[in-house]
N, CA, C and O atoms as CSV, one atom per row, in Angstrom:
chain,resi,resn,atom,element,x,y,z
A,1,MET,N,N,60.060,60.337,6.898
A,1,MET,CA,C,60.962,59.401,7.200
A,1,MET,C,C,62.307,59.212,8.445
A,1,MET,O,O,63.087,60.043,8.911
A,2,HIS,N,N,62.178,58.111,8.632
A,2,HIS,CA,C,62.738,58.151,9.970
A,2,HIS,C,C,64.705,58.401,10.232
A,2,HIS,O,O,65.453,58.190,11.187
A,3,SER,N,N,64.897,58.909,8.905
A,3,SER,CA,C,66.467,58.632,8.594
A,3,SER,C,C,66.659,60.534,8.326
A,3,SER,O,O,67.538,61.179,7.754
A,4,HIS,N,N,65.465,60.928,9.001
A,4,HIS,CA,C,65.291,62.566,8.679
A,4,HIS,C,C,65.753,62.677,7.221
A,4,HIS,O,O,66.588,63.566,7.055
A,5,VAL,N,N,65.326,61.820,5.863
A,5,VAL,CA,C,66.842,62.083,4.690
A,5,VAL,C,C,64.826,61.707,3.900
A,5,VAL,O,O,63.996,60.800,3.952
A,6,ASP,N,N,65.002,63.509,3.080
A,6,ASP,CA,C,63.423,63.058,2.525
A,6,ASP,C,C,63.101,62.201,1.484
A,6,ASP,O,O,62.009,61.657,1.313
A,7,HIS,N,N,64.626,62.049,0.424
A,7,HIS,CA,C,64.257,61.248,-0.250
A,7,HIS,C,C,65.820,60.399,-0.652
A,7,HIS,O,O,66.737,61.186,-0.414
A,8,LEU,N,N,66.391,58.965,-1.214
A,8,LEU,CA,C,67.356,59.115,-1.449
A,8,LEU,C,C,67.242,58.280,-2.879
A,8,LEU,O,O,66.587,57.252,-3.049
A,9,ASP,N,N,68.198,59.113,-4.053
A,9,ASP,CA,C,67.623,58.098,-4.625
A,9,ASP,C,C,69.147,57.487,-5.396
A,9,ASP,O,O,70.182,58.087,-5.690
A,10,LEU,N,N,68.598,55.512,-5.614
A,10,LEU,CA,C,70.077,54.787,-5.650
A,10,LEU,C,C,70.623,54.952,-6.836
A,10,LEU,O,O,71.764,54.786,-7.266
A,11,GLY,N,N,69.164,55.471,-7.516
A,11,GLY,CA,C,70.037,54.938,-9.345
A,11,GLY,C,C,69.240,54.273,-9.952
A,11,GLY,O,O,68.424,53.628,-9.294
A,12,ALA,N,N,69.213,54.207,-11.546
A,12,ALA,CA,C,69.150,53.140,-12.173
A,12,ALA,C,C,69.977,51.626,-12.028
A,12,ALA,O,O,69.619,50.500,-12.372
A,13,ALA,N,N,70.530,51.838,-11.738
A,13,ALA,CA,C,71.886,50.641,-12.144
A,13,ALA,C,C,71.738,49.763,-10.361
A,13,ALA,O,O,72.272,48.730,-9.958
A,14,HIS,N,N,70.699,50.823,-9.600
A,14,HIS,CA,C,71.112,50.197,-8.453
A,14,HIS,C,C,70.515,48.286,-8.304
A,14,HIS,O,O,71.040,47.621,-7.410
A,15,VAL,N,N,69.739,47.789,-8.978
A,15,VAL,CA,C,68.696,46.765,-8.969
A,15,VAL,C,C,69.673,45.808,-9.860
A,15,VAL,O,O,70.114,44.688,-9.605
A,16,THR,N,N,69.832,46.558,-10.869
A,16,THR,CA,C,71.001,45.708,-11.818
A,16,THR,C,C,72.320,45.191,-10.858
A,16,THR,O,O,72.558,44.000,-10.660
A,17,ARG,N,N,73.106,46.285,-10.317
A,17,ARG,CA,C,73.928,45.273,-9.312
A,17,ARG,C,C,74.012,44.927,-8.853
A,17,ARG,O,O,75.080,44.356,-8.631
A,18,ARG,N,N,72.689,44.819,-7.928
A,18,ARG,CA,C,72.379,44.215,-6.457
A,18,ARG,C,C,72.103,42.859,-7.151
A,18,ARG,O,O,72.949,42.040,-6.792
A,19,ASP,N,N,71.157,42.317,-8.072
A,19,ASP,CA,C,70.404,41.645,-8.663
A,19,ASP,C,C,70.383,40.992,-9.970
A,19,ASP,O,O,69.315,40.384,-9.893
A,20,PRO,N,N,70.930,40.688,-11.268
A,20,PRO,CA,C,71.577,41.165,-12.410
A,20,PRO,C,C,71.044,39.550,-12.929
A,20,PRO,O,O,71.502,39.668,-14.065
A,21,ALA,N,N,70.785,38.965,-12.933
A,21,ALA,CA,C,69.315,37.696,-12.800
A,21,ALA,C,C,67.778,38.121,-13.510
A,21,ALA,O,O,67.025,37.982,-14.473
A,22,ARG,N,N,68.014,38.789,-12.096
A,22,ARG,CA,C,66.448,39.554,-11.799
A,22,ARG,C,C,65.955,40.849,-13.452
A,22,ARG,O,O,64.979,41.043,-14.178
A,23,ALA,N,N,67.441,41.420,-13.279
A,23,ALA,CA,C,66.926,42.445,-13.624
A,23,ALA,C,C,67.283,41.906,-15.062
A,23,ALA,O,O,66.774,42.402,-16.066
A,24,VAL,N,N,68.175,40.876,-15.110
A,24,VAL,CA,C,67.863,39.775,-17.730
A,24,VAL,C,C,65.908,39.899,-17.362
A,24,VAL,O,O,64.940,40.539,-17.771
A,25,GLN,N,N,66.234,38.800,-16.321
A,25,GLN,CA,C,64.001,38.648,-16.535
A,25,GLN,C,C,63.083,39.635,-16.456
A,25,GLN,O,O,61.895,39.513,-16.752
A,26,HIS,N,N,63.581,40.549,-16.085
A,26,HIS,CA,C,62.708,42.251,-16.210
A,26,HIS,C,C,62.837,42.464,-17.120
A,26,HIS,O,O,61.946,42.853,-17.875
A,27,MET,N,N,63.907,42.307,-17.387
A,27,MET,CA,C,63.747,43.239,-18.829
A,27,MET,C,C,63.467,42.408,-20.335
A,27,MET,O,O,63.613,42.921,-21.445
A,28,THR,N,N,63.076,41.152,-20.089
A,28,THR,CA,C,62.903,40.239,-20.939
A,28,THR,C,C,61.291,40.189,-21.132
A,28,THR,O,O,60.559,40.114,-22.119
A,29,ARG,N,N,61.047,40.278,-19.526
A,29,ARG,CA,C,58.974,40.237,-19.796
A,29,ARG,C,C,58.844,41.130,-20.361
A,29,ARG,O,O,58.016,41.060,-21.269
A,30,GLU,N,N,59.452,42.235,-20.186
A,30,GLU,CA,C,59.106,43.448,-20.419
A,30,GLU,C,C,58.742,43.848,-22.310
A,30,GLU,O,O,57.814,44.468,-22.828
A,31,ALA,N,N,60.337,42.937,-23.089
A,31,ALA,CA,C,60.408,42.330,-24.132
A,31,ALA,C,C,59.621,41.957,-24.683
A,31,ALA,O,O,59.208,42.266,-25.801
A,32,ASN,N,N,59.227,41.078,-23.826
A,32,ASN,CA,C,57.932,39.953,-24.468
A,32,ASN,C,C,56.326,40.197,-24.322
A,32,ASN,O,O,55.300,39.625,-24.692
A,33,ALA,N,N,56.710,41.479,-23.506
A,33,ALA,CA,C,55.875,41.717,-23.985
A,33,ALA,C,C,54.709,42.894,-24.802
A,33,ALA,O,O,53.567,43.338,-24.916
A,34,LEU,N,N,56.193,42.907,-25.223
A,34,LEU,CA,C,55.809,44.221,-26.608
A,34,LEU,C,C,55.244,43.313,-28.146
A,34,LEU,O,O,54.713,43.919,-29.076
A,35,GLY,N,N,55.495,41.749,-28.161
A,35,GLY,CA,C,55.508,41.176,-28.917
A,35,GLY,C,C,56.349,40.440,-29.577
A,35,GLY,O,O,55.931,39.427,-30.136
A,36,PRO,N,N,57.301,40.693,-29.627
A,36,PRO,CA,C,58.635,39.366,-29.589
A,36,PRO,C,C,58.989,38.822,-28.730
A,36,PRO,O,O,59.149,39.204,-27.571
A,37,THR,N,N,59.215,37.519,-29.358
A,37,THR,CA,C,59.862,36.278,-27.829
A,37,THR,C,C,61.565,36.756,-27.299
A,37,THR,O,O,62.417,35.969,-26.888
A,38,VAL,N,N,61.633,37.411,-27.369
A,38,VAL,CA,C,63.207,37.530,-26.232
A,38,VAL,C,C,62.711,36.119,-25.425
A,38,VAL,O,O,61.721,35.491,-25.051
A,39,CYS,N,N,64.963,36.133,-25.476
A,39,CYS,CA,C,65.457,35.167,-24.589
A,39,CYS,C,C,66.906,35.288,-24.090
A,39,CYS,O,O,67.771,34.765,-24.793
A,40,CYS,N,N,67.264,35.903,-22.984
A,40,CYS,CA,C,67.958,36.225,-22.484
A,40,CYS,C,C,69.095,35.672,-21.867
A,40,CYS,O,O,68.628,34.610,-21.454
A,41,ASP,N,N,70.613,35.690,-21.434
A,41,ASP,CA,C,71.537,34.813,-20.619
A,41,ASP,C,C,71.389,35.038,-20.635
A,41,ASP,O,O,70.593,35.616,-21.376
A,42,LEU,N,N,72.346,35.211,-18.847
A,42,LEU,CA,C,73.485,35.973,-18.358
A,42,LEU,C,C,74.806,35.890,-18.144
A,42,LEU,O,O,75.243,35.360,-17.123
A,43,ILE,N,N,75.725,36.492,-19.244
A,43,ILE,CA,C,76.914,35.962,-19.173
A,43,ILE,C,C,77.592,36.590,-17.751
A,43,ILE,O,O,77.088,37.431,-17.006
A,44,THR,N,N,78.753,35.984,-17.633
A,44,THR,CA,C,79.914,36.584,-16.568
A,44,THR,C,C,81.185,36.942,-17.023
A,44,THR,O,O,81.986,36.311,-17.713
A,45,SER,N,N,81.234,37.878,-16.607
A,45,SER,CA,C,82.803,38.076,-17.048
A,45,SER,C,C,84.088,38.179,-15.554
A,45,SER,O,O,84.323,38.694,-14.461
A,46,THR,N,N,84.802,36.794,-17.103
A,46,THR,CA,C,85.914,36.683,-15.125
A,46,THR,C,C,87.306,37.872,-15.836
A,46,THR,O,O,88.519,37.692,-15.732
A,47,THR,N,N,86.701,38.865,-16.426
A,47,THR,CA,C,87.880,39.825,-16.623
A,47,THR,C,C,87.468,40.745,-16.486
A,47,THR,O,O,86.264,40.641,-16.254
A,48,SER,N,N,87.936,42.083,-16.498
A,48,SER,CA,C,87.560,42.982,-16.552
A,48,SER,C,C,88.216,44.049,-17.703
A,48,SER,O,O,89.223,43.587,-18.240
A,49,ALA,N,N,87.882,45.162,-18.087
A,49,ALA,CA,C,88.101,45.883,-19.358
A,49,ALA,C,C,88.113,47.014,-18.507
A,49,ALA,O,O,87.468,47.435,-17.547
A,50,THR,N,N,89.020,47.334,-19.161
A,50,THR,CA,C,89.871,49.232,-19.110
A,50,THR,C,C,88.185,50.051,-20.558
A,50,THR,O,O,87.260,49.754,-21.313
A,51,VAL,N,N,88.964,51.109,-19.965
A,51,VAL,CA,C,88.421,51.809,-21.301
A,51,VAL,C,C,88.989,52.736,-21.167
A,51,VAL,O,O,88.605,53.444,-20.236
A,52,THR,N,N,90.611,53.413,-22.290
A,52,THR,CA,C,90.818,55.330,-22.355
A,52,THR,C,C,90.679,55.699,-22.709
A,52,THR,O,O,89.825,55.121,-23.381
A,53,SER,N,N,90.820,56.901,-23.183
A,53,SER,CA,C,90.207,57.738,-24.262
A,53,SER,C,C,91.485,58.160,-24.351
A,53,SER,O,O,91.797,59.013,-25.181
């Protein structure tokens, strides 16, 4: 490769973080291919949640 890096794994959440709407469309298509009809709407959060243990 041109950067002399064998492989850089961006992780499973890379596409979700980059384009959440596209990720939802992809998951909806995959779920519909299994048989049931699925409809998802993207919900945007206006507040951030923190989890404490």
